[in-house]
N, C-alpha and C positions, 0 to 999 in steps of 0.2 A: 212616760208622763213626767211633766215638769210644771213648775208654777211660775208664771209671768205676770207682769202688772200692766203692761202696754205694749201696743205695736205702733210705731210711728211711721207714717208714710211720708214720702218725699223729703227725708231728712238730707240736709247738705253739711252738716257738721260732724257726722259719724263715720268718717272714712271718705275715700275718693268718690267723686261723682255724685249722682243722686241715689239715695238709699232707702230702703226699709229697715227700720231697726226694732228688734225684739228685745224688751227688757225684762230680765229675769229677777225673781225675788230672792233676797238673802244676800248679805255681804259680810265678810270677815273682818272688815276695818270699820272704825268710827271716826271718819274724817270731821274735824271741828266745824267745816264749812259744807257739809254734804248738800248737794243740790237735788238729790233725788231720795229724800227720807223715807218715801213710800216703798223703796226697794231695800231698806235696811233688814227688815225682819223677814223671815220665810213665811211667816203665818199670813193669812188673808186678814186685811185690815179694812175697816170703814171710816172713811174720813168725812168731816161735816165742816163744809165751808159756809160759815154763819151768814155771811154777806149775800149769799145766793138764796137764801131762804125766803120763801114768799108767803109763809104762814098759812099754808093751805090745809094743814093738819093731816094729810094723808098718811103720814108717818106713824100715827096714832091708831090707824085702823088695823083691824086683824088681817094677817095675810100680807101685810105691806112688805114690798120688796125694793131695795134701794133704786132700782131701775124705774120705780113707779114716782120717784121724787120729781115734781113738776119743775121746780126750779134748778135742778141739778145740783142741789146742796149736799146731797149724800152721794158719795163715790166709793165703790168698792175697789180696793187695790189687791189684786191676787186672784187668779184662776188657773185651774188646772187644764192643761192641754196636752194632747199627743201631737207627734210629728204631722200625722194625718190631718189634725184640726186645723193648723196653721200654715201648711205648706201651700194649699191652694191660694190662700191670701197673699203669701210672699211672692208666689209666681205671677200673679195678677199684674204686679207692677213692673214686670220684666221688660216691657216696650219702653219704660222710662229710664231704665238703667243706662242705656247707651254703652259706651265703650268701656268705661271705667267704674260705673255704679254697680250696685248690687245690694246684698243683705249683710247687716251688722248684728251681732249678738252683743248685748250690753247688760247693764244691770242698774243697781245692785252688782253682783259679781256672777256673770253667767257660768263661769267654770266651776262654781260650786254645784252645778247640775251637768257635769261634763259628759256623762253617758248620752243625755238627751241632746246636747249641743253637737256631738260627734255624729249622732244619728241624723239630726237635722242638717248639718253642713254637708254630710256625704249625699244627702238628697238633693241638695241645692247644686252641688257640683255636677251631679247626674245631669242636672238641667242646664248646665252651662252657666250658672249664676256665680259671679264674683262675690267672695266671702271675706268678711272681716270679723275678728274677735277683739272686743273692748274689754281689757282686763286690768286689775289692779296688780296681778302677779302674785298675790299672797295665796297661793293654792299649792296643792301637791304637784309635783313634776309629773306625775302619772295623769293628771288632768291635762296637762299641755301635750302629752303624748297622744292622748286620745283624739284631740281635735286638730293637731298641727297638719296631718295628711290632707285635710279638707279646708285648710285655711290660706288664703291668699295674702292676708297682711294682718299682723297683730297691731292694734291700737293700745300701746302700753303706757299706763299711768306711772309718773315718777313725781313723787311729792318732795322728796328730799334725798340727799345723798348721806347726810350725817344720821346716824341711827338715832341718836338722842332727839334730834329734831323730828324725826319721823315719829318717833313714839309720841311726842307731844302733839303732832299733827293728827295722827290716826289711831293712837292706842296700841300699836303694834311696832315691832322692830322691822327694818327693811332688809334683813339678811337673806331670807328666802326670796324676796322680790328681786334683789340684785342678781342672785344666782340664777334665778328663772330667765331673767332677762338675757344674761350671757348664754343660757342653754338654748333659748330660742335663736339668738343669733348664730349659735353653732349649727343649727338645723337648716341654715340658709333660708330662713323665712323673712319676708320683707317686715320692717318694724317701722311704725310711726310713734314717736314719743309725744305724749301729752302732759303738760306741766301746769296744774292749777296754780295760779300765782295770788297768793294770798298775804296781804301785808301783815306784819306781826307774827307770821308763822313761818313762811318759808322763803321770804324775800331775800334773805341772805344766803340762799343756797345756790343761786344760778351758776356761779363758777364752779362749785364742787360737782353739780349736776353736769355741766359741760365736760369736766374732766372724766367723769364717770362714763360718759356716753361716747366720747371720742374714739376708743378702741373698737366700737361696734362696726361690722363689716357690711351689714345688711341694713343700716339705718337709711330710711327714705325721707325722713323729715321730723322737725321738732316744733310742736306747736305750744306756744303759752296761752293758757286760758285764764283770762283774768277773773278775779272773784266779782261776782254780782249778787244782789240780794233778791232777786226775782221770786226765789223759790220759798221765801219765808212764810207765805200763807199756808203752804203745805204742812208747816210744823204745827201751827195752831190747829189746823183742821184734824190733824192725827193726834192732838194732846201732847205734843212734844214742846220742849222749851227752845225756841230759836236761837241761833248762835248770837252772842252779844258782842259788841265792840270790835266788829270786823269792818273795816273801810274798804270802800272801793278804791283800787290802785290808781294813783294819778298817772296821766300820760307819760310824764317825765320819768316815773319810776319804771314803767313798762318799758319804755325806750332803753334805759339803763340795764334792764334785765336782758332784753334781746342782745344789746351789745356785748354784754358779759358772756352769754352763750355763744355768740358769733366769734369770739375770741378763740373758742375750742372747736367749733363745728361750722364756721363759715356759712355758705350759702344754704346748709341744710336746716337752718332756722327759718320757718315759713312765716 
């Protein structure tokens, strides 16, 4: 049994090809810019999107369920599932995966529920499906050992190379994250690095990150993910305070960040 909050079909930014992405509840980090706040807590949450409310009053009726909301203003994030519950849905999309596509496990942090992930990934591989694990890396090594045999590529988040900068960005040090990255590389598993680029937080880290990644033997690519504010409505709906004073990076600064990474990684910067 696991707790997930979404299954996204026809995803094109969650690994190679066309993919179906399963989003798991719970995350050990608290990134200042988190784009999926509905995945932070393990508990099931109900969000209220006020701008969608049509004032029908059904939510005041006895026996109301969030799925009864006519305007879709109330959304439940978090449902318990078994592998048997979701495997058929994931396999239904297999005709669209093509040569490179497949299924990605994400979050939140999917490896906080590593036993379930391993079981699901194993079943996917039995059915010939390409698999990806999107992780922040702040997990016990045992979690990686559970999923590695059934994972074709790890999508690995690197927010900062400097420990103090990482603490400011996420609330946690990055020691275990760096060690786990090196460990996955030692297992000869394909790795794609994903760097959220957030002005005022980690925009000065690109050179150090490039130096950190350069020795990896199984690096397949490095993507810069520019900060965007499109998630902010989720914060209000969940009763959270949205991040303040974070600016969308200018094209010039993104180009400079890419150039800095390319000094160390060349054509691996995608």
